[in-house]
C-alpha positions as YAML, in Angstrom:
chain: A
units: angstrom
residues:
- id: 1
  name: MET
  ca: [156.14, 40.17, 143.40]
- id: 2
  name: ALA
  ca: [154.55, 41.32, 146.64]
- id: 3
  name: THR
  ca: [151.23, 39.78, 147.61]
- id: 4
  name: LEU
  ca: [148.33, 42.14, 146.99]
- id: 5
  name: GLU
  ca: [146.07, 42.56, 149.99]
- id: 6
  name: PRO
  ca: [142.64, 44.07, 149.45]
- id: 7
  name: ARG
  ca: [141.67, 47.04, 151.57]
- id: 8
  name: LEU
  ca: [137.94, 46.51, 151.06]
- id: 9
  name: THR
  ca: [135.58, 43.55, 151.30]
- id: 10
  name: ALA
  ca: [133.03, 42.71, 148.61]
- id: 11
  name: ASP
  ca: [130.29, 44.53, 150.55]
- id: 12
  name: GLU
  ca: [132.49, 47.60, 151.07]
- id: 13
  name: THR
  ca: [133.44, 47.63, 147.38]
- id: 14
  name: ASN
  ca: [129.77, 47.39, 146.37]
- id: 15
  name: ALA
  ca: [128.92, 50.30, 148.70]
- id: 16
  name: LEU
  ca: [131.72, 52.38, 147.19]
- id: 17
  name: LEU
  ca: [130.54, 51.60, 143.64]
- id: 18
  name: ARG
  ca: [126.97, 52.56, 144.57]
- id: 19
  name: ARG
  ca: [128.30, 55.85, 145.95]
- id: 20
  name: ALA
  ca: [130.24, 56.45, 142.72]
- id: 21
  name: PHE
  ca: [127.17, 55.73, 140.54]
- id: 22
  name: PRO
  ca: [124.13, 56.76, 142.61]
- id: 23
  name: ASP
  ca: [121.83, 57.12, 139.59]
- id: 24
  name: ALA
  ca: [122.45, 53.63, 138.19]
- id: 25
  name: PRO
  ca: [119.43, 51.34, 138.62]
- id: 26
  name: SER
  ca: [120.14, 48.92, 141.46]
- id: 27
  name: ALA
  ca: [118.60, 45.86, 139.80]
- id: 28
  name: ALA
  ca: [120.81, 46.23, 136.72]
- id: 29
  name: PHE
  ca: [124.04, 47.25, 138.44]
- id: 30
  name: PRO
  ca: [126.85, 44.65, 138.53]
- id: 31
  name: ARG
  ca: [127.59, 43.25, 141.99]
- id: 32
  name: VAL
  ca: [130.97, 42.27, 143.41]
- id: 33
  name: THR
  ca: [130.52, 38.75, 144.78]
- id: 34
  name: ASP
  ca: [134.08, 38.06, 145.97]
- id: 35
  name: VAL
  ca: [137.26, 39.94, 146.78]
- id: 36
  name: SER
  ca: [140.53, 38.15, 147.41]
- id: 37
  name: PRO
  ca: [144.19, 39.12, 147.08]
- id: 38
  name: GLY
  ca: [144.67, 40.48, 143.56]
- id: 39
  name: ARG
  ca: [141.23, 39.35, 142.37]
- id: 40
  name: VAL
  ca: [137.51, 40.19, 142.30]
- id: 41
  name: CYS
  ca: [134.48, 38.39, 140.91]
- id: 42
  name: VAL
  ca: [131.56, 40.40, 139.57]
- id: 43
  name: LEU
  ca: [128.06, 39.32, 138.53]
- id: 44
  name: ALA
  ca: [125.81, 41.32, 136.19]
- id: 45
  name: PRO
  ca: [122.24, 40.02, 136.21]
- id: 46
  name: TYR
  ca: [120.68, 39.22, 132.87]
- id: 47
  name: ARG
  ca: [117.82, 41.47, 131.82]
- id: 48
  name: GLU
  ca: [115.82, 42.31, 128.72]
- id: 49
  name: GLY
  ca: [117.53, 44.66, 126.33]
- id: 50
  name: LEU
  ca: [121.04, 43.18, 126.54]
- id: 51
  name: LEU
  ca: [120.80, 41.17, 123.33]
- id: 52
  name: ARG
  ca: [121.97, 42.21, 119.89]
- id: 53
  name: PRO
  ca: [120.65, 40.78, 116.63]
- id: 54
  name: GLY
  ca: [121.62, 37.12, 116.59]
- id: 55
  name: GLY
  ca: [120.50, 36.50, 120.18]
- id: 56
  name: VAL
  ca: [123.81, 37.08, 121.99]
- id: 57
  name: ILE
  ca: [124.68, 39.70, 124.59]
- id: 58
  name: ALA
  ca: [125.84, 42.93, 122.95]
- id: 59
  name: GLY
  ca: [129.53, 43.82, 122.91]
- id: 60
  name: PRO
  ca: [129.09, 47.20, 124.62]
- id: 61
  name: THR
  ca: [127.47, 45.41, 127.57]
- id: 62
  name: LEU
  ca: [130.49, 43.11, 127.90]
- id: 63
  name: MET
  ca: [132.89, 46.05, 127.58]
- id: 64
  name: SER
  ca: [131.03, 47.93, 130.29]
- id: 65
  name: LEU
  ca: [131.23, 44.92, 132.60]
- id: 66
  name: ALA
  ca: [134.97, 44.54, 131.91]
- id: 67
  name: ASP
  ca: [135.51, 48.18, 132.86]
- id: 68
  name: THR
  ca: [133.32, 47.88, 135.96]
- id: 69
  name: ALA
  ca: [135.12, 44.72, 137.12]
- id: 70
  name: ALA
  ca: [138.53, 46.38, 136.66]
- id: 71
  name: TYR
  ca: [137.34, 49.48, 138.54]
- id: 72
  name: ALA
  ca: [136.02, 47.30, 141.37]
- id: 73
  name: LEU
  ca: [139.35, 45.44, 141.48]
- id: 74
  name: VAL
  ca: [141.31, 48.67, 141.70]
- id: 75
  name: LEU
  ca: [139.03, 50.16, 144.37]
- id: 76
  name: ALA
  ca: [139.09, 46.96, 146.43]
- id: 77
  name: HIS
  ca: [142.89, 47.21, 146.54]
- id: 78
  name: ILE
  ca: [143.49, 50.95, 146.87]
- id: 79
  name: GLY
  ca: [140.41, 51.96, 148.85]
- id: 80
  name: ASP
  ca: [138.25, 55.04, 148.52]
- id: 81
  name: GLU
  ca: [139.82, 56.65, 145.44]
- id: 82
  name: LEU
  ca: [136.86, 57.26, 143.14]
- id: 83
  name: MET
  ca: [138.89, 59.39, 140.71]
- id: 84
  name: ALA
  ca: [140.82, 56.39, 139.37]
- id: 85
  name: VAL
  ca: [139.99, 56.39, 135.65]
- id: 86
  name: THR
  ca: [140.24, 54.01, 132.71]
- id: 87
  name: SER
  ca: [143.24, 54.89, 130.57]
- id: 88
  name: GLN
  ca: [143.15, 51.85, 128.26]
- id: 89
  name: LEU
  ca: [140.75, 48.99, 127.53]
- id: 90
  name: ASN
  ca: [141.51, 46.29, 124.97]
- id: 91
  name: MET
  ca: [138.79, 43.71, 124.43]
- id: 92
  name: SER
  ca: [138.87, 40.37, 122.62]
- id: 93
  name: PHE
  ca: [135.51, 38.77, 121.84]
- id: 94
  name: LEU
  ca: [136.03, 35.01, 121.88]
- id: 95
  name: ARG
  ca: [132.50, 33.65, 121.28]
- id: 96
  name: GLY
  ca: [128.95, 34.88, 121.48]
- id: 97
  name: ALA
  ca: [127.77, 35.37, 125.05]
- id: 98
  name: ARG
  ca: [124.53, 33.43, 125.35]
- id: 99
  name: PRO
  ca: [121.68, 35.01, 127.30]
- id: 100
  name: GLY
  ca: [122.11, 34.62, 131.05]
- id: 101
  name: ASP
  ca: [123.79, 36.25, 134.01]
- id: 102
  name: ILE
  ca: [127.19, 37.62, 133.04]
- id: 103
  name: HIS
  ca: [130.20, 36.70, 135.18]
- id: 104
  name: ALA
  ca: [133.52, 38.51, 135.25]
- id: 105
  name: GLU
  ca: [136.71, 37.62, 137.06]
- id: 106
  name: ALA
  ca: [139.31, 40.39, 137.23]
- id: 107
  name: GLU
  ca: [142.91, 39.78, 138.22]
- id: 108
  name: MET
  ca: [145.49, 42.44, 139.05]
- id: 109
  name: LEU
  ca: [148.56, 42.02, 136.86]
- id: 110
  name: ARG
  ca: [150.36, 45.05, 138.29]
- id: 111
  name: LEU
  ca: [149.45, 47.66, 140.88]
- id: 112
  name: GLY
  ca: [151.77, 50.64, 140.92]
- id: 113
  name: ARG
  ca: [151.52, 54.12, 142.39]
- id: 114
  name: ARG
  ca: [150.07, 55.60, 139.18]
- id: 115
  name: LEU
  ca: [148.78, 52.66, 137.10]
- id: 116
  name: ALA
  ca: [146.88, 49.45, 137.72]
- id: 117
  name: ILE
  ca: [146.87, 46.80, 135.00]
- id: 118
  name: CYS
  ca: [144.07, 44.24, 135.08]
- id: 119
  name: ASP
  ca: [143.06, 41.12, 133.19]
- id: 120
  name: VAL
  ca: [139.30, 40.50, 132.99]
- id: 121
  name: ARG
  ca: [137.66, 37.26, 131.82]
- id: 122
  name: ILE
  ca: [133.92, 37.22, 131.03]
- id: 123
  name: TRP
  ca: [131.46, 34.37, 130.51]
- id: 124
  name: THR
  ca: [127.78, 33.44, 130.71]
- id: 125
  name: GLU
  ca: [127.88, 29.66, 130.29]
- id: 126
  name: ALA
  ca: [130.94, 28.49, 132.26]
- id: 127
  name: PRO
  ca: [134.38, 29.85, 133.19]
- id: 128
  name: ASP
  ca: [136.00, 27.47, 130.70]
- id: 129
  name: ARG
  ca: [133.84, 28.92, 127.88]
- id: 130
  name: LEU
  ca: [134.97, 32.53, 127.89]
- id: 131
  name: ALA
  ca: [132.92, 34.96, 125.85]
- id: 132
  name: ALA
  ca: [135.48, 37.77, 126.13]
- id: 133
  name: GLN
  ca: [138.78, 38.78, 127.67]
- id: 134
  name: ALA
  ca: [139.97, 42.32, 128.34]
- id: 135
  name: ASN
  ca: [143.15, 44.03, 129.44]
- id: 136
  name: VAL
  ca: [142.27, 47.20, 131.30]
- id: 137
  name: THR
  ca: [144.61, 49.88, 132.63]
- id: 138
  name: TYR
  ca: [143.50, 52.36, 135.27]
- id: 139
  name: ALA
  ca: [145.26, 55.64, 136.03]
- id: 140
  name: ILE
  ca: [145.44, 56.35, 139.74]
- id: 141
  name: PRO
  ca: [145.56, 60.01, 140.75]
- id: 142
  name: GLY
  ca: [148.51, 61.08, 142.85]
...
């Protein structure tokens, strides 16, 4: 398999995401912290309102972060193509995500002309204590 080379840095990817979602509150918006070949790391800051009954971070919050991390991964590798859209997201919840900043690491499994397939791992405590894992497919317009 060919080595994937990102077209955008973390700062450039963050700027592109801010342009795509100008109305999202800055303090709550996930931030790309690292871009490398075939991979991005994203951090979503913890804030009030993320917890569900039982004191763990709500599933929809984790799903949203998985989708955002996959989108950031795709954009970092294809550039300014904001019309890439989620075509599939499959999420496995592995354990309750304790309150705290939410980390996501997304890895490109395949980048084709029309589809990008990503694996996203999410945690709050430590990378070896995953809270969730998602497979996300993005459709890339032609």
